[in-house]
C-alpha positions in Angstrom: 36.4 -25.3 -15.7 33.6 -24.1 -13.4 34.0 -22.1 -10.2 33.9 -25.2 -8.0 37.0 -26.5 -9.8 38.9 -23.2 -9.4 37.9 -22.5 -5.8 38.5 -25.3 -3.3 36.2 -23.6 -0.7 33.2 -23.6 -3.1 30.6 -26.3 -2.6 29.5 -28.3 -5.7 25.9 -28.4 -6.8 24.9 -32.0 -6.5 21.7 -32.0 -4.4 18.3 -32.5 -6.2 14.9 -31.3 -5.0 13.9 -34.6 -3.5 17.0 -34.8 -1.2 16.5 -31.1 -0.3 12.8 -31.8 0.5 13.9 -34.9 2.6 16.2 -32.6 4.6 13.2 -30.3 5.3 10.7 -33.0 6.1 13.1 -34.8 8.5 14.1 -31.5 10.1 10.4 -30.7 10.8 9.0 -34.1 11.8 10.6 -34.6 15.2 8.9 -35.2 18.5 6.5 -32.3 18.4 3.7 -33.9 16.5 3.8 -36.9 18.8 3.7 -35.0 22.0 1.9 -31.6 21.8 -1.7 -32.4 20.9 -2.4 -33.6 24.5 -1.6 -30.1 25.8 -3.9 -28.6 23.2 -6.7 -31.0 24.2 -6.3 -29.8 27.8 -6.3 -26.1 26.9 -8.7 -25.9 24.0 -11.0 -28.9 24.5 -12.4 -29.2 20.9 -11.1 -31.3 18.1 -12.2 -28.8 15.4 -10.3 -26.0 17.1 -7.2 -28.1 17.6 -7.2 -29.1 13.9 -7.6 -25.4 13.0 -4.6 -24.6 15.1 -2.5 -27.2 13.3 -3.7 -25.8 10.0 -2.8 -22.3 11.1 0.6 -23.4 12.0 1.0 -25.0 8.6 -0.1 -21.8 6.9 2.3 -19.7 8.9 5.1 -22.1 8.0 4.0 -22.0 4.3 4.1 -18.2 4.4 7.7 -18.4 5.6 8.5 -21.0 3.0 7.1 -18.7 0.2 9.2 -15.8 1.4 12.3 -17.9 1.8 11.8 -19.3 -1.7 12.4 -15.8 -3.1 15.4 -15.2 -0.8 16.9 -18.6 -1.6 16.6 -18.3 -5.4 17.8 -14.7 -5.4 20.8 -15.6 -3.2 21.5 -19.3 -4.0 24.5 -19.8 -1.8 25.1 -21.6 1.5 24.1 -19.9 4.8 20.3 -19.6 5.0 19.1 -17.0 7.5 22.6 -15.9 8.3 23.1 -14.8 4.7 19.8 -13.0 4.4 20.3 -11.1 7.7 23.9 -10.2 6.8 22.8 -8.9 3.4 19.8 -6.9 4.7 21.0 -5.7 8.1 24.7 -5.9 8.1 27.4 -8.2 9.4 26.7 -7.8 13.2 23.1 -9.0 13.0 24.2 -11.8 10.6 26.9 -12.8 13.1 24.5 -13.0 16.0 22.2 -15.1 13.9 25.1 -17.5 13.1 26.2 -17.5 16.7 22.7 -18.4 17.8 22.5 -21.2 15.2 25.7 -22.6 16.5 25.1 -22.4 20.2 21.4 -23.4 20.4 19.7 -23.5 17.0 21.6 -26.6 15.7 24.1 -27.9 18.2 21.9 -28.0 21.2 19.0 -29.4 19.3 21.3 -32.2 18.0 22.5 -32.9 21.5 18.9 -33.0 22.8 17.9 -35.3 20.0 20.8 -37.7 20.7 19.9 -37.9 24.4 16.2 -38.4 23.5 17.0 -41.4 21.2 19.1 -42.9 24.0 16.2 -42.5 26.4 13.8 -44.2 23.9 16.3 -47.0 23.4 16.2 -47.5 27.2 12.4 -47.8 26.9 12.8 -50.5 24.3 15.8 -52.3 25.8 16.1 -51.3 29.5 19.7 -50.6 30.1 21.0 -48.1 32.7 18.4 -45.4 33.0 18.1 -42.2 31.0 21.1 -40.5 32.5 23.4 -43.4 33.0 26.9 -43.6 31.3 25.6 -46.1 28.7 22.9 -43.7 27.6 25.6 -41.0 27.1 27.7 -43.5 25.1 24.7 -44.3 22.9 24.0 -40.6 22.3 27.6 -39.9 21.4 27.8 -43.0 19.1 24.6 -41.9 17.3 25.9 -38.4 16.8 29.3 -39.4 15.4 27.8 -42.2 13.3 25.6 -39.6 11.6 28.5 -37.2 11.4 30.7 -39.8 9.7 28.1 -40.1 6.9 28.1 -36.3 6.3 31.9 -36.1 6.5 32.0 -38.6 3.7 30.3 -36.3 1.4 27.0 -35.4 -0.3 26.3 -38.8 -1.8 26.7 -40.6 1.6 24.9 -37.9 3.5 22.1 -37.7 1.0 21.7 -41.5 1.0 21.4 -41.5 4.8 18.9 -38.6 4.7 16.7 -40.1 2.1 16.7 -43.5 3.8 15.8 -42.1 7.2 13.0 -39.9 5.7 11.4 -42.6 3.7 11.5 -45.1 6.6 10.1 -42.6 8.9 7.3 -41.4 6.6 6.5 -45.0 5.7 6.2 -46.0 9.4 4.0 -43.0 10.2 1.7 -43.7 7.3 1.6 -47.4 8.2 0.6 -46.4 11.8 -2.3 -44.2 10.5 -3.4 -46.9 8.0 -3.4 -49.7 10.6 -5.3 -47.6 13.1 -8.0 -46.6 10.6 -8.3 -50.0 8.9 -8.0 -52.5 11.8 -7.8 -50.4 14.9 -10.5 -49.3 17.3 -12.0 -45.9 17.0 -15.0 -43.7 16.1 -15.2 -40.7 13.9 -18.0 -39.4 16.2 -15.1 -38.3 18.5 -14.5 -35.4 16.2 -17.8 -33.8 17.3 -17.2 -34.3 21.0 -15.8 -31.6 23.2 -15.2 -30.9 26.9 -18.0 -29.1 28.7 -16.2 -25.8 29.3 -16.3 -22.2 28.3 -14.6 -21.1 25.1 -10.8 -21.0 25.4 -9.2 -17.7 25.8 -7.1 -16.0 23.1 -4.1 -16.5 25.3 -4.6 -20.3 25.5 -5.1 -20.4 21.7 -1.9 -18.6 21.1 0.0 -20.9 23.5 -1.4 -23.9 21.5 -0.3 -22.2 18.3 3.2 -21.9 19.8 3.1 -25.7 20.4 2.1 -26.2 16.8 4.8 -23.9 15.4 7.4 -25.8 17.6 6.3 -28.9 15.7 6.7 -27.1 12.4 10.1 -25.6 13.1 12.6 -26.5 10.5 10.5 -25.7 7.5 13.3 -23.5 6.3 16.0 -26.2 6.3 16.4 -26.5 2.6 17.8 -23.0 2.2 20.9 -23.8 4.2 21.8 -26.1 1.2 21.1 -23.5 -1.4 24.7 -23.3 -2.5 24.7 -27.1 -3.3 21.3 -27.7 -5.0 21.0 -28.2 -8.7 18.9 -25.6 -10.6 18.3 -23.5 -7.5 15.6 -21.4 -9.2 13.4 -24.6 -9.4 14.8 -26.8 -6.7 14.5 -24.4 -3.7 10.8 -23.5 -4.2 9.9 -27.1 -4.9 11.7 -28.3 -1.8 10.4 -25.5 0.5 6.8 -25.3 -0.6 6.3 -29.0 -1.4 8.0 -30.1 1.8 6.0 -27.7 4.0 2.7 -28.7 2.3 3.5 -32.4 2.8 4.2 -31.9 6.5 1.0 -29.9 7.0 -1.1 -32.7 5.4 0.8 -35.3 7.4 0.2 -33.4 10.7 -3.6 -33.0 9.9 -3.8 -36.7 9.1 -2.0 -37.7 12.3 -4.3 -35.5 14.4 -7.3 -36.9 12.7 -6.1 -40.3 13.6 -5.7 -39.2 17.3 -9.3 -38.0 17.4 -10.6 -41.1 15.7 -8.9 -43.3 18.3 -9.8 -41.3 21.4 -12.2 -38.5 22.4 -10.6 -35.2 23.3 -11.4 -35.8 27.0 -9.2 -38.8 27.0 -6.4 -37.0 25.2 -6.6 -34.2 27.8 -6.3 -36.7 30.7 -2.7 -36.9 32.2 -0.2 -38.0 31.2 -0.4 -35.4 28.4 3.0 -35.8 26.8 2.9 -39.4 25.3 -0.2 -38.7 23.3 0.9 -40.9 20.4 1.5 -43.8 22.7 -2.0 -43.4 24.3 -3.6 -43.3 20.9 -1.6 -46.3 19.6 -2.4 -48.4 22.7 -6.1 -47.5 22.6 -6.4 -48.2 18.8 -4.0 -51.1 18.2 -3.1 -52.6 21.6 -0.2 -52.4 24.1 2.4 -53.7 21.6 1.7 -50.7 19.3 3.4 -48.4 21.9 6.8 -50.0 21.0 6.2 -49.2 17.4 5.5 -45.6 18.2 8.7 -45.5 20.2 10.6 -46.8 17.1 9.0 -44.2 15.0 10.1 -41.5 17.5 13.7 -42.9 17.2 13.5 -42.7 13.4 12.0 -39.2 13.5 14.7 -37.8 15.9 17.5 -39.5 14.1 16.3 -38.1 10.8 16.1 -34.6 12.3 19.6 -35.0 13.7 20.9 -35.9 10.3 19.3 -32.9 8.7 20.8 -30.6 11.3 24.2 -32.2 11.1 24.1 -31.5 7.4 22.5 -28.0 7.3 24.1 -26.3 10.3 27.7 -26.3 9.2 26.7 -24.5 6.0 26.0 -21.5 8.2 29.5 -21.5 9.8 30.9 -22.2 6.3 29.2 -19.0 5.0 30.4 -17.0 8.0 33.9 -18.1 7.4 33.6 -17.1 3.7 32.6 -13.7 4.9 35.5 -13.6 7.4 33.3 -13.3 10.4 35.0 -16.4 11.9 38.3 -18.1 11.1 38.6 -18.9 7.4 39.6 -22.4 8.4 35.9 -23.3 8.7 35.2 -22.7 5.0 37.8 -25.1 3.8 36.5 -28.2 2.1 38.1 -31.6 1.9 38.2 -34.5 -0.5 36.7 -35.0 -3.9 33.2 -34.3 -2.4 34.3 -30.8 -1.3 32.6 -31.2 2.0 33.1 -28.5 4.7 34.5 -31.1 7.1 35.9 -28.6 9.6 32.6 -26.8 10.0 30.8 -30.2 10.4 33.4 -31.4 13.0 33.1 -28.1 14.9 29.4 -28.5 15.3 29.5 -32.1 16.3 32.3 -31.4 18.8 30.2 -28.7 20.5 27.1 -31.0 20.5 29.2 -33.7 22.2 30.2 -31.2 24.9 26.5 -30.4 25.4 25.7 -34.1 25.6 28.4 -34.6 28.2 27.4 -31.5 30.2 23.6 -31.9 29.9 23.3 -28.1 29.6 21.6 -28.4 26.2 18.2 -28.9 27.8 18.2 -25.4 29.4 19.5 -23.9 26.2 16.7 -25.4 24.3 14.1 -24.0 26.7 15.5 -20.5 26.2 16.1 -20.7 22.5 12.6 -20.8 21.1 11.9 -17.1 21.3 15.2 -15.9 19.7 15.0 -18.4 16.9 11.5 -17.1 16.0 12.9 -13.5 16.2 15.6 -14.4 13.6 13.1 -16.1 11.4 10.9 -13.0 11.4 13.9 -10.8 10.7 14.8 -13.1 7.8 11.4 -12.8 6.3 11.7 -9.1 6.9 14.9 -9.2 4.9 12.7 -9.9 1.9 11.0 -6.5 2.3 14.3 -4.8 2.9 16.1 -6.3 -0.1 13.1 -5.5 -2.4 13.9 -1.8 -1.7 17.6 -2.0 -1.1 18.5 -4.2 -4.1 15.6 -3.9 -6.6 17.8 -5.1 -9.4 18.8 -8.3 -7.7 17.7 -11.2 -10.0 14.7 -13.0 -8.5 13.8 -16.1 -10.4 11.0 -16.8 -8.0 8.9 -14.0 -6.5 6.7 -14.5 -3.4 3.0 -14.6 -4.4 0.6 -12.1 -2.8 3.6 -9.8 -1.9 3.7 -8.1 0.5 0.8 -9.8 2.3 2.5 -13.1 2.7 5.7 -11.8 4.4 3.7 -9.3 6.5 1.4 -12.0 7.6 4.3 -14.1 8.8 6.0 -11.2 10.6 2.8 -10.1 12.3 2.0 -13.6 13.5 5.6 -13.9 14.8 5.3 -10.6 16.7 2.0 -11.7 18.4 3.6 -15.0 19.4 6.9 -13.5 20.6 5.0 -10.8 22.6 2.9 -13.5 24.2 5.9 -15.6 25.1 7.8 -12.6 26.5 4.8 -11.6 28.6 4.2 -15.1 29.9 7.7 -16.3 30.3 10.0 -13.3 30.8 12.8 -15.2 32.5 13.2 -17.7 29.7 12.9 -15.0 27.0 15.5 -12.9 28.8 17.9 -15.8 29.0 17.4 -16.5 25.3 18.2 -12.8 24.6 21.3 -13.1 26.8 22.4 -16.1 24.9 22.3 -14.1 21.7 24.0 -11.1 23.1 26.8 -13.3 24.5 28.0 -13.4 20.9 28.6 -9.6 20.9 32.0 -9.6 22.6 33.2 -12.4 20.3 32.2 -10.4 17.3 34.0 -7.3 18.6 37.1 -9.2 19.5 37.3 -10.9 16.1 36.7 -7.6 14.3 39.5 -6.0 16.2 42.1 -8.8 16.5 40.9 -11.6 14.2 43.3 -12.8 11.5 41.3 -13.1 8.3 44.0 -15.1 6.5 43.3 -18.7 5.5 44.8 -20.4 8.5 
């Protein structure tokens, strides 16, 4: 009898590398790649530089994936960043990481995604406006439909995730293929640029922030580390393979953008719907509806990945007795952490109803990057603190790779704090709001399994 049979709160290992990679790819490929290149075209003005920025974003994400691969194989249990921060820096930092994941990292992002899908449905089938009651009902129905799959267990949740990922990737590749084979365009656009002076370093960093926003979620597979089969092989394959795939996909999509339109047209307002502009220019007006359907698929896939991954953080926190042990209980033959899943979807529903998630998302970017940098820093700490910890996978080019990721994160965080001090301050305030909860639970919390 294995540990999973003895301990009803232990999650069984039933997730293969492909499903874990689908969670990562879906979590990354949201709206960012379809909306941010227009801002880069305005600020940078040269296709070659923009493609380089997207490549740099992919390399930074890959550096993080390489570091997380070592952490995930050394500590192949549920929790992701929370676990690494708890192990390297202590329970308080770990708790703040988990608190941030709950309040804005997952729940608010899920709520924003649900409302975005409702808004896109309104574009396809005009109903009652983006903020009408029917849109709220659509958002809640989508959230709880996805939640129901993941409450049913790994098989049902995995099937949903694989299906959404394959449909989404197939649709994106079909869009690129159609544009290149039968659409209008010219590869000469890649050599055209706006007649302007070279962009400043500050604008280049801002563009890199846009790219990294589109790459966020590259670490999703480690949240499922306690459930993957053969973690020593599965975690690196999912993290590295998934990140490389997304990088190539993003470069291909941007290449298609510049094939369809010159950078001057991409930089012309409106900047946000860049994928719509490209599709219409290359394939005609009806193609914009296809792009909208791709966006719905992308966001739904990202929501599913977060509904699956996020509760594993709260599950791990409950196992460590930092929140009520109730949330590490599992249910049914699938041993699914149903209470943690229900908690997250309930909070996401509150955010959908209140609309406050949008402000939380604006403030969350900086703090989420801080925790990612700290997690990669945990690799350096644990190499010294626990040198005998088994490490089936070791980060190549150590310590250059983790140091590169940390330094790039510091540059970006410093730039954001300097340019947007109010938003950064609110993000920090959101994190620190977890401090009294931590102190109260440490003093008065009942750590029994209630």
